[in-house]
PDB file of N, H, CA, C and O in Angstrom:
ATOM      1  N   MET A   1     -42.371 -31.446   2.630  1.00  0.00           N
ATOM      2  CA  MET A   1     -41.192 -31.180   2.804  1.00  0.00           C
ATOM      3  C   MET A   1     -40.027 -31.670   2.163  1.00  0.00           C
ATOM      4  O   MET A   1     -39.697 -32.580   2.923  1.00  0.00           O
ATOM      5  N   ARG A   2     -39.311 -31.647   1.373  1.00  0.00           N
ATOM      6  H   ARG A   2     -39.579 -30.907   0.756  1.00  0.00           H
ATOM      7  CA  ARG A   2     -37.464 -31.990   0.629  1.00  0.00           C
ATOM      8  C   ARG A   2     -36.792 -31.720   2.125  1.00  0.00           C
ATOM      9  O   ARG A   2     -36.862 -30.593   2.615  1.00  0.00           O
ATOM     10  N   ARG A   3     -36.158 -32.778   2.805  1.00  0.00           N
ATOM     11  H   ARG A   3     -36.101 -33.694   2.407  1.00  0.00           H
ATOM     12  CA  ARG A   3     -34.517 -33.233   3.614  1.00  0.00           C
ATOM     13  C   ARG A   3     -33.353 -32.638   2.096  1.00  0.00           C
ATOM     14  O   ARG A   3     -33.416 -32.785   0.876  1.00  0.00           O
ATOM     15  N   ILE A   4     -32.544 -32.060   2.887  1.00  0.00           N
ATOM     16  H   ILE A   4     -32.493 -31.940   3.879  1.00  0.00           H
ATOM     17  CA  ILE A   4     -31.438 -31.707   2.131  1.00  0.00           C
ATOM     18  C   ILE A   4     -30.338 -32.468   2.912  1.00  0.00           C
ATOM     19  O   ILE A   4     -30.026 -31.980   3.999  1.00  0.00           O
ATOM     20  N   SER A   5     -29.738 -33.538   2.529  1.00  0.00           N
ATOM     21  H   SER A   5     -29.991 -33.934   1.646  1.00  0.00           H
ATOM     22  CA  SER A   5     -28.996 -34.298   2.845  1.00  0.00           C
ATOM     23  C   SER A   5     -27.370 -33.881   3.510  1.00  0.00           C
ATOM     24  O   SER A   5     -26.628 -33.097   2.917  1.00  0.00           O
ATOM     25  N   LEU A   6     -27.044 -34.466   4.654  1.00  0.00           N
ATOM     26  H   LEU A   6     -27.647 -35.102   5.135  1.00  0.00           H
ATOM     27  CA  LEU A   6     -25.527 -33.998   4.983  1.00  0.00           C
ATOM     28  C   LEU A   6     -24.960 -33.576   3.774  1.00  0.00           C
ATOM     29  O   LEU A   6     -24.831 -32.386   3.486  1.00  0.00           O
ATOM     30  N   GLN A   7     -24.686 -34.318   3.202  1.00  0.00           N
ATOM     31  H   GLN A   7     -24.790 -35.284   3.436  1.00  0.00           H
ATOM     32  CA  GLN A   7     -23.668 -33.661   1.543  1.00  0.00           C
ATOM     33  C   GLN A   7     -24.143 -32.919   1.046  1.00  0.00           C
ATOM     34  O   GLN A   7     -23.129 -32.268   0.793  1.00  0.00           O
ATOM     35  N   THR A   8     -24.874 -32.392   0.643  1.00  0.00           N
ATOM     36  H   THR A   8     -25.698 -32.921   0.848  1.00  0.00           H
ATOM     37  CA  THR A   8     -25.182 -31.070   0.336  1.00  0.00           C
ATOM     38  C   THR A   8     -25.262 -29.944   1.059  1.00  0.00           C
ATOM     39  O   THR A   8     -25.412 -28.963   0.332  1.00  0.00           O
ATOM     40  N   VAL A   9     -25.205 -29.595   2.688  1.00  0.00           N
ATOM     41  H   VAL A   9     -25.084 -30.393   3.279  1.00  0.00           H
ATOM     42  CA  VAL A   9     -24.808 -28.748   3.721  1.00  0.00           C
ATOM     43  C   VAL A   9     -23.796 -29.229   3.280  1.00  0.00           C
ATOM     44  O   VAL A   9     -23.670 -28.567   2.250  1.00  0.00           O
ATOM     45  N   VAL A  10     -22.807 -30.041   3.311  1.00  0.00           N
ATOM     46  H   VAL A  10     -22.909 -30.579   4.148  1.00  0.00           H
ATOM     47  CA  VAL A  10     -21.071 -29.891   3.544  1.00  0.00           C
ATOM     48  C   VAL A  10     -20.781 -29.315   2.328  1.00  0.00           C
ATOM     49  O   VAL A  10     -20.001 -28.366   2.411  1.00  0.00           O
ATOM     50  N   SER A  11     -21.381 -29.751   0.623  1.00  0.00           N
ATOM     51  H   SER A  11     -22.015 -30.521   0.556  1.00  0.00           H
ATOM     52  CA  SER A  11     -21.019 -28.760  -0.243  1.00  0.00           C
ATOM     53  C   SER A  11     -20.856 -27.760  -0.175  1.00  0.00           C
ATOM     54  O   SER A  11     -19.888 -27.035  -0.403  1.00  0.00           O
ATOM     55  N   LEU A  12     -22.804 -27.463   0.496  1.00  0.00           N
ATOM     56  H   LEU A  12     -23.590 -28.051   0.681  1.00  0.00           H
ATOM     57  CA  LEU A  12     -22.754 -25.829   0.567  1.00  0.00           C
ATOM     58  C   LEU A  12     -21.691 -24.900   1.404  1.00  0.00           C
ATOM     59  O   LEU A  12     -21.124 -23.893   0.979  1.00  0.00           O
ATOM     60  N   ALA A  13     -21.575 -25.460   2.623  1.00  0.00           N
ATOM     61  H   ALA A  13     -22.036 -26.278   2.968  1.00  0.00           H
ATOM     62  CA  ALA A  13     -20.025 -24.746   3.119  1.00  0.00           C
ATOM     63  C   ALA A  13     -19.097 -25.072   2.654  1.00  0.00           C
ATOM     64  O   ALA A  13     -18.160 -24.319   2.919  1.00  0.00           O
ATOM     65  N   GLU A  14     -18.821 -26.010   1.945  1.00  0.00           N
ATOM     66  H   GLU A  14     -19.582 -26.622   1.730  1.00  0.00           H
ATOM     67  CA  GLU A  14     -17.329 -26.226   1.325  1.00  0.00           C
ATOM     68  C   GLU A  14     -17.266 -24.761   0.003  1.00  0.00           C
ATOM     69  O   GLU A  14     -16.258 -24.055  -0.036  1.00  0.00           O
ATOM     70  N   ILE A  15     -18.372 -24.520  -0.897  1.00  0.00           N
ATOM     71  H   ILE A  15     -19.191 -25.093  -0.865  1.00  0.00           H
ATOM     72  CA  ILE A  15     -18.318 -22.928  -1.254  1.00  0.00           C
ATOM     73  C   ILE A  15     -18.863 -22.033  -1.029  1.00  0.00           C
ATOM     74  O   ILE A  15     -19.384 -21.262  -1.836  1.00  0.00           O
ATOM     75  N   VAL A  16     -18.839 -21.946   0.516  1.00  0.00           N
ATOM     76  H   VAL A  16     -18.417 -22.572   1.171  1.00  0.00           H
ATOM     77  CA  VAL A  16     -18.865 -20.324   0.760  1.00  0.00           C
ATOM     78  C   VAL A  16     -17.640 -20.281   1.555  1.00  0.00           C
ATOM     79  O   VAL A  16     -17.154 -19.174   1.788  1.00  0.00           O
ATOM     80  N   THR A  17     -16.961 -21.547   2.092  1.00  0.00           N
ATOM     81  H   THR A  17     -17.356 -22.446   1.902  1.00  0.00           H
ATOM     82  CA  THR A  17     -15.963 -21.592   2.849  1.00  0.00           C
ATOM     83  C   THR A  17     -14.878 -21.015   1.114  1.00  0.00           C
ATOM     84  O   THR A  17     -14.372 -19.902   0.968  1.00  0.00           O
ATOM     85  N   ALA A  18     -14.842 -21.729   0.482  1.00  0.00           N
ATOM     86  H   ALA A  18     -15.253 -22.633   0.601  1.00  0.00           H
ATOM     87  CA  ALA A  18     -13.605 -21.520  -0.916  1.00  0.00           C
ATOM     88  C   ALA A  18     -14.169 -19.361  -1.370  1.00  0.00           C
ATOM     89  O   ALA A  18     -13.371 -18.498  -1.735  1.00  0.00           O
ATOM     90  N   LEU A  19     -15.371 -19.210  -1.194  1.00  0.00           N
ATOM     91  H   LEU A  19     -16.019 -19.911  -0.898  1.00  0.00           H
ATOM     92  CA  LEU A  19     -15.464 -17.942  -1.786  1.00  0.00           C
ATOM     93  C   LEU A  19     -14.909 -16.626  -0.842  1.00  0.00           C
ATOM     94  O   LEU A  19     -14.208 -15.713  -1.278  1.00  0.00           O
ATOM     95  N   ALA A  20     -15.538 -16.802   0.951  1.00  0.00           N
ATOM     96  H   ALA A  20     -16.107 -17.544   1.305  1.00  0.00           H
ATOM     97  CA  ALA A  20     -14.840 -16.835   1.195  1.00  0.00           C
ATOM     98  C   ALA A  20     -13.238 -16.534   1.597  1.00  0.00           C
ATOM     99  O   ALA A  20     -12.756 -15.504   2.069  1.00  0.00           O
ATOM    100  N   VAL A  21     -12.620 -17.733   1.261  1.00  0.00           N
ATOM    101  H   VAL A  21     -13.012 -18.570   0.878  1.00  0.00           H
ATOM    102  CA  VAL A  21     -11.556 -16.813   0.810  1.00  0.00           C
ATOM    103  C   VAL A  21     -10.626 -15.978   0.323  1.00  0.00           C
ATOM    104  O   VAL A  21      -9.642 -15.327   0.677  1.00  0.00           O
ATOM    105  N   VAL A  22     -11.732 -16.395  -1.250  1.00  0.00           N
ATOM    106  H   VAL A  22     -12.531 -16.924  -1.538  1.00  0.00           H
ATOM    107  CA  VAL A  22     -11.111 -15.786  -2.517  1.00  0.00           C
ATOM    108  C   VAL A  22     -11.663 -14.207  -1.645  1.00  0.00           C
ATOM    109  O   VAL A  22     -10.752 -13.402  -1.452  1.00  0.00           O
ATOM    110  N   LEU A  23     -12.812 -13.874  -1.243  1.00  0.00           N
ATOM    111  H   LEU A  23     -13.552 -14.528  -1.399  1.00  0.00           H
ATOM    112  CA  LEU A  23     -12.944 -12.724  -1.101  1.00  0.00           C
ATOM    113  C   LEU A  23     -11.856 -11.760  -0.476  1.00  0.00           C
ATOM    114  O   LEU A  23     -11.376 -10.682  -0.827  1.00  0.00           O
ATOM    115  N   SER A  24     -11.686 -12.552   0.527  1.00  0.00           N
ATOM    116  H   SER A  24     -12.076 -13.427   0.812  1.00  0.00           H
ATOM    117  CA  SER A  24     -10.570 -12.427   1.571  1.00  0.00           C
ATOM    118  C   SER A  24      -8.901 -12.116   0.679  1.00  0.00           C
ATOM    119  O   SER A  24      -8.058 -11.329   1.109  1.00  0.00           O
ATOM    120  N   LEU A  25      -8.846 -12.415   0.219  1.00  0.00           N
ATOM    121  H   LEU A  25      -9.531 -13.054  -0.130  1.00  0.00           H
ATOM    122  CA  LEU A  25      -7.182 -12.375  -0.651  1.00  0.00           C
ATOM    123  C   LEU A  25      -7.623 -11.150  -1.572  1.00  0.00           C
ATOM    124  O   LEU A  25      -6.773 -10.411  -2.068  1.00  0.00           O
ATOM    125  N   VAL A  26      -9.071 -10.958  -1.792  1.00  0.00           N
ATOM    126  H   VAL A  26      -9.762 -11.559  -1.389  1.00  0.00           H
ATOM    127  CA  VAL A  26      -8.702  -9.658  -2.864  1.00  0.00           C
ATOM    128  C   VAL A  26      -8.838  -8.300  -2.195  1.00  0.00           C
ATOM    129  O   VAL A  26      -8.646  -7.221  -2.756  1.00  0.00           O
ATOM    130  N   TYR A  27      -9.171  -8.474  -1.003  1.00  0.00           N
ATOM    131  H   TYR A  27      -9.327  -9.351  -0.547  1.00  0.00           H
ATOM    132  CA  TYR A  27      -9.684  -7.890  -0.046  1.00  0.00           C
ATOM    133  C   TYR A  27      -7.744  -7.729   0.462  1.00  0.00           C
ATOM    134  O   TYR A  27      -7.183  -6.640   0.588  1.00  0.00           O
ATOM    135  N   ALA A  28      -7.097  -9.021   0.658  1.00  0.00           N
ATOM    136  H   ALA A  28      -7.553  -9.906   0.556  1.00  0.00           H
ATOM    137  CA  ALA A  28      -6.389  -8.279   1.561  1.00  0.00           C
ATOM    138  C   ALA A  28      -5.201  -7.588  -0.065  1.00  0.00           C
ATOM    139  O   ALA A  28      -4.907  -6.393  -0.098  1.00  0.00           O
ATOM    140  N   ALA A  29      -4.805  -8.372  -0.972  1.00  0.00           N
ATOM    141  H   ALA A  29      -5.045  -9.343  -0.946  1.00  0.00           H
ATOM    142  CA  ALA A  29      -4.491  -7.594  -2.229  1.00  0.00           C
ATOM    143  C   ALA A  29      -4.493  -6.380  -1.969  1.00  0.00           C
ATOM    144  O   ALA A  29      -3.552  -5.703  -1.555  1.00  0.00           O
ATOM    145  N   ASN A  30      -6.526  -5.773  -2.417  1.00  0.00           N
ATOM    146  H   ASN A  30      -7.291  -6.323  -2.753  1.00  0.00           H
ATOM    147  CA  ASN A  30      -6.603  -4.280  -2.265  1.00  0.00           C
ATOM    148  C   ASN A  30      -5.893  -3.322  -1.139  1.00  0.00           C
ATOM    149  O   ASN A  30      -5.492  -2.161  -1.218  1.00  0.00           O
ATOM    150  N   GLU A  31      -5.895  -4.183  -0.153  1.00  0.00           N
ATOM    151  H   GLU A  31      -6.220  -5.126  -0.089  1.00  0.00           H
ATOM    152  CA  GLU A  31      -5.109  -3.419   1.072  1.00  0.00           C
ATOM    153  C   GLU A  31      -3.499  -2.964   0.726  1.00  0.00           C
ATOM    154  O   GLU A  31      -3.037  -1.826   0.809  1.00  0.00           O
ATOM    155  N   PHE A  32      -2.735  -4.303   0.280  1.00  0.00           N
ATOM    156  H   PHE A  32      -3.110  -5.227   0.212  1.00  0.00           H
ATOM    157  CA  PHE A  32      -1.482  -4.310  -0.215  1.00  0.00           C
ATOM    158  C   PHE A  32      -1.048  -3.105  -1.216  1.00  0.00           C
ATOM    159  O   PHE A  32       0.001  -2.463  -1.180  1.00  0.00           O
ATOM    160  N   ARG A  33      -2.101  -2.974  -2.089  1.00  0.00           N
ATOM    161  H   ARG A  33      -2.954  -3.495  -2.118  1.00  0.00           H
ATOM    162  CA  ARG A  33      -1.535  -2.242  -2.839  1.00  0.00           C
ATOM    163  C   ARG A  33      -2.221  -0.663  -2.764  1.00  0.00           C
ATOM    164  O   ARG A  33      -1.834   0.310  -3.412  1.00  0.00           O
ATOM    165  N   ARG A  34      -3.629  -0.714  -1.541  1.00  0.00           N
ATOM    166  H   ARG A  34      -3.943  -1.505  -1.015  1.00  0.00           H
ATOM    167  CA  ARG A  34      -2.930   0.564  -1.218  1.00  0.00           C
ATOM    168  C   ARG A  34      -2.338   1.061   0.176  1.00  0.00           C
ATOM    169  O   ARG A  34      -2.531   2.242   0.466  1.00  0.00           O
ATOM    170  N   SER A  35      -1.915   0.575   0.705  1.00  0.00           N
ATOM    171  H   SER A  35      -1.758  -0.384   0.470  1.00  0.00           H
ATOM    172  CA  SER A  35       0.216   1.154   1.811  1.00  0.00           C
ATOM    173  C   SER A  35       0.950   0.727   0.705  1.00  0.00           C
ATOM    174  O   SER A  35       1.596   1.772   0.634  1.00  0.00           O
ATOM    175  N   ARG A  36       1.307   0.189  -0.043  1.00  0.00           N
ATOM    176  H   ARG A  36       0.782  -0.661   0.015  1.00  0.00           H
ATOM    177  CA  ARG A  36       2.199   0.077  -1.114  1.00  0.00           C
ATOM    178  C   ARG A  36       2.086   1.679  -2.183  1.00  0.00           C
ATOM    179  O   ARG A  36       2.934   1.998  -3.016  1.00  0.00           O
ATOM    180  N   ASN A  37       0.809   2.482  -1.849  1.00  0.00           N
ATOM    181  H   ASN A  37       0.120   2.223  -1.172  1.00  0.00           H
ATOM    182  CA  ASN A  37       1.216   3.998  -3.119  1.00  0.00           C
ATOM    183  C   ASN A  37       1.106   4.588  -1.850  1.00  0.00           C
ATOM    184  O   ASN A  37       2.251   4.988  -1.644  1.00  0.00           O
ATOM    185  N   LEU A  38       0.557   4.827  -1.064  1.00  0.00           N
ATOM    186  H   LEU A  38      -0.374   4.501  -1.232  1.00  0.00           H
ATOM    187  CA  LEU A  38       0.632   5.368   0.678  1.00  0.00           C
ATOM    188  C   LEU A  38       2.441   5.796   0.932  1.00  0.00           C
ATOM    189  O   LEU A  38       2.870   6.924   1.173  1.00  0.00           O
ATOM    190  N   THR A  39       3.071   4.813   0.822  1.00  0.00           N
ATOM    191  H   THR A  39       2.722   3.896   0.626  1.00  0.00           H
ATOM    192  CA  THR A  39       4.738   4.522   1.228  1.00  0.00           C
ATOM    193  C   THR A  39       4.935   5.315   0.192  1.00  0.00           C
ATOM    194  O   THR A  39       5.172   6.446   0.616  1.00  0.00           O
ATOM    195  N   ARG A  40       4.958   5.256  -1.406  1.00  0.00           N
ATOM    196  H   ARG A  40       4.766   4.338  -1.751  1.00  0.00           H
ATOM    197  CA  ARG A  40       5.506   5.335  -2.314  1.00  0.00           C
ATOM    198  C   ARG A  40       5.042   7.718  -2.449  1.00  0.00           C
ATOM    199  O   ARG A  40       5.780   8.644  -2.788  1.00  0.00           O
ATOM    200  N   THR A  41       3.909   7.709  -2.096  1.00  0.00           N
ATOM    201  H   THR A  41       3.310   6.957  -1.821  1.00  0.00           H
ATOM    202  CA  THR A  41       3.320   9.284  -1.685  1.00  0.00           C
ATOM    203  C   THR A  41       4.519   9.031  -0.647  1.00  0.00           C
ATOM    204  O   THR A  41       5.614   8.698  -1.100  1.00  0.00           O
ATOM    205  N   ASP A  42       4.346   9.174   0.667  1.00  0.00           N
ATOM    206  H   ASP A  42       3.456   9.445   1.035  1.00  0.00           H
ATOM    207  CA  ASP A  42       5.313   9.466   1.959  1.00  0.00           C
ATOM    208  C   ASP A  42       6.373   9.811   0.660  1.00  0.00           C
ATOM    209  O   ASP A  42       6.518  10.793  -0.068  1.00  0.00           O
ATOM    210  N   LEU A  43       7.184   8.178   0.783  1.00  0.00           N
ATOM    211  H   LEU A  43       7.067   7.380   1.374  1.00  0.00           H
ATOM    212  CA  LEU A  43       8.658   8.723   0.182  1.00  0.00           C
ATOM    213  C   LEU A  43       8.397  10.270  -0.613  1.00  0.00           C
ATOM    214  O   LEU A  43       8.673  11.418  -0.264  1.00  0.00           O
ATOM    215  N   GLN A  44       7.993   9.927  -1.358  1.00  0.00           N
ATOM    216  H   GLN A  44       7.769   8.995  -1.641  1.00  0.00           H
ATOM    217  CA  GLN A  44       8.455  11.117  -2.459  1.00  0.00           C
ATOM    218  C   GLN A  44       8.204  12.695  -2.280  1.00  0.00           C
ATOM    219  O   GLN A  44       8.624  13.592  -3.011  1.00  0.00           O
ATOM    220  N   THR A  45       7.065  12.857  -0.612  1.00  0.00           N
ATOM    221  H   THR A  45       6.723  12.128  -0.019  1.00  0.00           H
ATOM    222  CA  THR A  45       7.143  14.239   0.437  1.00  0.00           C
ATOM    223  C   THR A  45       8.153  13.937   0.486  1.00  0.00           C
ATOM    224  O   THR A  45       8.756  14.841  -0.093  1.00  0.00           O
ATOM    225  N   ILE A  46       9.188  12.870   0.960  1.00  0.00           N
ATOM    226  H   ILE A  46       8.698  12.135   1.430  1.00  0.00           H
ATOM    227  CA  ILE A  46      10.355  13.378   2.086  1.00  0.00           C
ATOM    228  C   ILE A  46      10.845  13.675   1.115  1.00  0.00           C
ATOM    229  O   ILE A  46      10.713  14.892   0.980  1.00  0.00           O
ATOM    230  N   VAL A  47      11.657  13.004  -0.140  1.00  0.00           N
ATOM    231  H   VAL A  47      11.765  12.016  -0.030  1.00  0.00           H
ATOM    232  CA  VAL A  47      12.067  13.785  -1.026  1.00  0.00           C
ATOM    233  C   VAL A  47      12.302  14.797  -1.616  1.00  0.00           C
ATOM    234  O   VAL A  47      13.364  15.158  -2.123  1.00  0.00           O
ATOM    235  N   TYR A  48      11.053  15.443  -1.569  1.00  0.00           N
ATOM    236  H   TYR A  48      10.190  15.150  -1.157  1.00  0.00           H
ATOM    237  CA  TYR A  48      10.961  16.445  -2.268  1.00  0.00           C
ATOM    238  C   TYR A  48      11.118  17.686  -1.249  1.00  0.00           C
ATOM    239  O   TYR A  48      11.323  18.811  -1.706  1.00  0.00           O
ATOM    240  N   ASP A  49      11.024  17.481   0.034  1.00  0.00           N
ATOM    241  H   ASP A  49      10.857  16.568   0.405  1.00  0.00           H
ATOM    242  CA  ASP A  49      10.824  18.230   1.204  1.00  0.00           C
ATOM    243  C   ASP A  49      12.402  17.933   1.301  1.00  0.00           C
ATOM    244  O   ASP A  49      12.907  18.720   2.101  1.00  0.00           O
ATOM    245  N   ARG A  50      13.095  17.281   0.890  1.00  0.00           N
ATOM    246  H   ARG A  50      12.684  16.641   0.241  1.00  0.00           H
ATOM    247  CA  ARG A  50      15.104  17.072   1.395  1.00  0.00           C
ATOM    248  C   ARG A  50      15.171  18.093   0.618  1.00  0.00           C
ATOM    249  O   ARG A  50      15.598  19.166   1.044  1.00  0.00           O
ATOM    250  N   MET A  51      14.714  17.912  -0.796  1.00  0.00           N
ATOM    251  H   MET A  51      14.367  17.040  -1.142  1.00  0.00           H
ATOM    252  CA  MET A  51      15.472  18.875  -2.152  1.00  0.00           C
ATOM    253  C   MET A  51      14.857  20.211  -1.470  1.00  0.00           C
ATOM    254  O   MET A  51      15.628  21.151  -1.274  1.00  0.00           O
ATOM    255  N   LEU A  52      13.697  20.308  -1.157  1.00  0.00           N
ATOM    256  H   LEU A  52      13.071  19.545  -1.317  1.00  0.00           H
ATOM    257  CA  LEU A  52      13.533  21.821  -0.591  1.00  0.00           C
ATOM    258  C   LEU A  52      14.210  22.855  -0.333  1.00  0.00           C
ATOM    259  O   LEU A  52      14.332  24.014  -0.732  1.00  0.00           O
ATOM    260  N   GLU A  53      14.913  21.684   0.964  1.00  0.00           N
ATOM    261  H   GLU A  53      14.814  20.743   1.288  1.00  0.00           H
ATOM    262  CA  GLU A  53      15.748  21.704   2.551  1.00  0.00           C
ATOM    263  C   GLU A  53      17.103  22.589   1.373  1.00  0.00           C
ATOM    264  O   GLU A  53      17.232  23.785   1.114  1.00  0.00           O
ATOM    265  N   MET A  54      17.844  21.481   0.940  1.00  0.00           N
ATOM    266  H   MET A  54      17.740  20.509   1.151  1.00  0.00           H
ATOM    267  CA  MET A  54      18.706  21.732   0.346  1.00  0.00           C
ATOM    268  C   MET A  54      18.686  22.814  -0.620  1.00  0.00           C
ATOM    269  O   MET A  54      19.823  23.221  -0.856  1.00  0.00           O
ATOM    270  N   ASP A  55      17.303  23.716  -1.578  1.00  0.00           N
ATOM    271  H   ASP A  55      16.379  23.385  -1.386  1.00  0.00           H
ATOM    272  CA  ASP A  55      17.404  24.661  -2.200  1.00  0.00           C
ATOM    273  C   ASP A  55      17.531  26.020  -1.061  1.00  0.00           C
ATOM    274  O   ASP A  55      17.884  27.187  -1.224  1.00  0.00           O
ATOM    275  N   ARG A  56      17.147  25.389  -0.073  1.00  0.00           N
ATOM    276  H   ARG A  56      16.860  24.441   0.060  1.00  0.00           H
ATOM    277  CA  ARG A  56      16.697  26.537   0.799  1.00  0.00           C
ATOM    278  C   ARG A  56      17.909  27.075   1.607  1.00  0.00           C
ATOM    279  O   ARG A  56      18.032  28.102   2.275  1.00  0.00           O
ATOM    280  N   LEU A  57      18.852  25.952   1.305  1.00  0.00           N
ATOM    281  H   LEU A  57      18.751  25.118   0.762  1.00  0.00           H
ATOM    282  CA  LEU A  57      19.705  26.429   2.394  1.00  0.00           C
ATOM    283  C   LEU A  57      21.567  27.083   1.254  1.00  0.00           C
ATOM    284  O   LEU A  57      22.590  27.744   1.434  1.00  0.00           O
ATOM    285  N   LEU A  58      20.958  26.377   0.314  1.00  0.00           N
ATOM    286  H   LEU A  58      20.128  25.839   0.167  1.00  0.00           H
ATOM    287  CA  LEU A  58      21.871  27.219  -1.067  1.00  0.00           C
ATOM    288  C   LEU A  58      22.184  28.642  -1.533  1.00  0.00           C
ATOM    289  O   LEU A  58      23.090  29.325  -2.012  1.00  0.00           O
ATOM    290  N   ILE A  59      20.506  28.715  -0.982  1.00  0.00           N
ATOM    291  H   ILE A  59      19.771  28.160  -0.593  1.00  0.00           H
ATOM    292  CA  ILE A  59      20.057  30.010  -1.190  1.00  0.00           C
ATOM    293  C   ILE A  59      20.980  30.784  -0.480  1.00  0.00           C
ATOM    294  O   ILE A  59      21.943  31.411  -0.924  1.00  0.00           O
ATOM    295  N   GLU A  60      20.434  30.631   1.101  1.00  0.00           N
ATOM    296  H   GLU A  60      19.652  30.122   1.461  1.00  0.00           H
ATOM    297  CA  GLU A  60      20.965  31.047   2.253  1.00  0.00           C
ATOM    298  C   GLU A  60      22.806  31.483   3.068  1.00  0.00           C
ATOM    299  O   GLU A  60      23.463  32.308   3.704  1.00  0.00           O
ATOM    300  N   ASN A  61      22.805  30.178   2.393  1.00  0.00           N
ATOM    301  H   ASN A  61      22.271  29.508   1.877  1.00  0.00           H
ATOM    302  CA  ASN A  61      24.780  30.519   2.690  1.00  0.00           C
ATOM    303  C   ASN A  61      25.675  29.894   0.892  1.00  0.00           C
ATOM    304  O   ASN A  61      25.637  28.923   0.136  1.00  0.00           O
ATOM    305  N   GLU A  62      26.243  30.979   0.990  1.00  0.00           N
ATOM    306  H   GLU A  62      26.275  31.768   1.604  1.00  0.00           H
ATOM    307  CA  GLU A  62      26.841  31.030   0.216  1.00  0.00           C
ATOM    308  C   GLU A  62      27.830  30.030  -0.076  1.00  0.00           C
ATOM    309  O   GLU A  62      28.137  29.704  -1.223  1.00  0.00           O
ATOM    310  N   GLU A  63      28.516  29.358   1.377  1.00  0.00           N
ATOM    311  H   GLU A  63      28.266  29.623   2.308  1.00  0.00           H
ATOM    312  CA  GLU A  63      29.866  29.258   1.110  1.00  0.00           C
ATOM    313  C   GLU A  63      29.059  27.429   0.908  1.00  0.00           C
ATOM    314  O   GLU A  63      29.577  26.724   0.043  1.00  0.00           O
ATOM    315  N   ILE A  64      28.206  27.001   1.491  1.00  0.00           N
ATOM    316  H   ILE A  64      27.785  27.573   2.195  1.00  0.00           H
ATOM    317  CA  ILE A  64      27.306  25.608   1.168  1.00  0.00           C
ATOM    318  C   ILE A  64      27.317  25.431   0.009  1.00  0.00           C
ATOM    319  O   ILE A  64      27.807  24.367  -0.369  1.00  0.00           O
ATOM    320  N   ALA A  65      26.790  26.380  -1.009  1.00  0.00           N
ATOM    321  H   ALA A  65      26.391  27.243  -0.702  1.00  0.00           H
ATOM    322  CA  ALA A  65      26.216  26.490  -2.761  1.00  0.00           C
ATOM    323  C   ALA A  65      28.014  26.034  -3.318  1.00  0.00           C
ATOM    324  O   ALA A  65      28.422  25.253  -4.177  1.00  0.00           O
ATOM    325  N   ASP A  66      28.918  27.211  -2.081  1.00  0.00           N
ATOM    326  H   ASP A  66      28.586  27.847  -1.383  1.00  0.00           H
ATOM    327  CA  ASP A  66      30.261  26.864  -3.283  1.00  0.00           C
ATOM    328  C   ASP A  66      30.832  25.313  -2.949  1.00  0.00           C
ATOM    329  O   ASP A  66      31.358  24.647  -3.841  1.00  0.00           O
ATOM    330  N   ILE A  67      30.716  24.931  -1.917  1.00  0.00           N
ATOM    331  H   ILE A  67      30.289  25.472  -1.192  1.00  0.00           H
ATOM    332  CA  ILE A  67      31.216  23.615  -1.386  1.00  0.00           C
ATOM    333  C   ILE A  67      30.269  22.543  -2.404  1.00  0.00           C
ATOM    334  O   ILE A  67      30.909  21.672  -2.995  1.00  0.00           O
ATOM    335  N   LEU A  68      29.312  22.579  -2.537  1.00  0.00           N
ATOM    336  H   LEU A  68      28.793  23.286  -2.057  1.00  0.00           H
ATOM    337  CA  LEU A  68      28.197  21.565  -3.287  1.00  0.00           C
ATOM    338  C   LEU A  68      28.080  22.214  -5.057  1.00  0.00           C
ATOM    339  O   LEU A  68      27.925  21.593  -6.108  1.00  0.00           O
ATOM    340  N   VAL A  69      28.198  23.353  -4.851  1.00  0.00           N
ATOM    341  H   VAL A  69      28.325  23.857  -3.997  1.00  0.00           H
ATOM    342  CA  VAL A  69      28.515  23.150  -6.913  1.00  0.00           C
ATOM    343  C   VAL A  69      29.992  22.839  -7.522  1.00  0.00           C
ATOM    344  O   VAL A  69      30.332  22.337  -8.593  1.00  0.00           O
ATOM    345  N   GLY A  70      30.692  23.305  -6.478  1.00  0.00           N
ATOM    346  H   GLY A  70      30.416  23.713  -5.608  1.00  0.00           H
ATOM    347  CA  GLY A  70      32.269  23.384  -6.527  1.00  0.00           C
ATOM    348  C   GLY A  70      32.502  24.391  -7.258  1.00  0.00           C
ATOM    349  O   GLY A  70      33.662  24.726  -7.495  1.00  0.00           O
TER     350      GLY A  70
END
């Protein structure tokens, strides 16, 4: 049976470590992108809700409509 040298084991460990780092970076980038997209969607929902609230106020209260529209 052939023996594996210590240098070979160290080299394999370095390759495995480098691969783990790359996979971790890919995972982190993917999670960052997903989080950013969720935040953008949440902000769009908030803006849309505020616009609906403004429309509701304009419809329900003529005085507010006069102030805002001029």
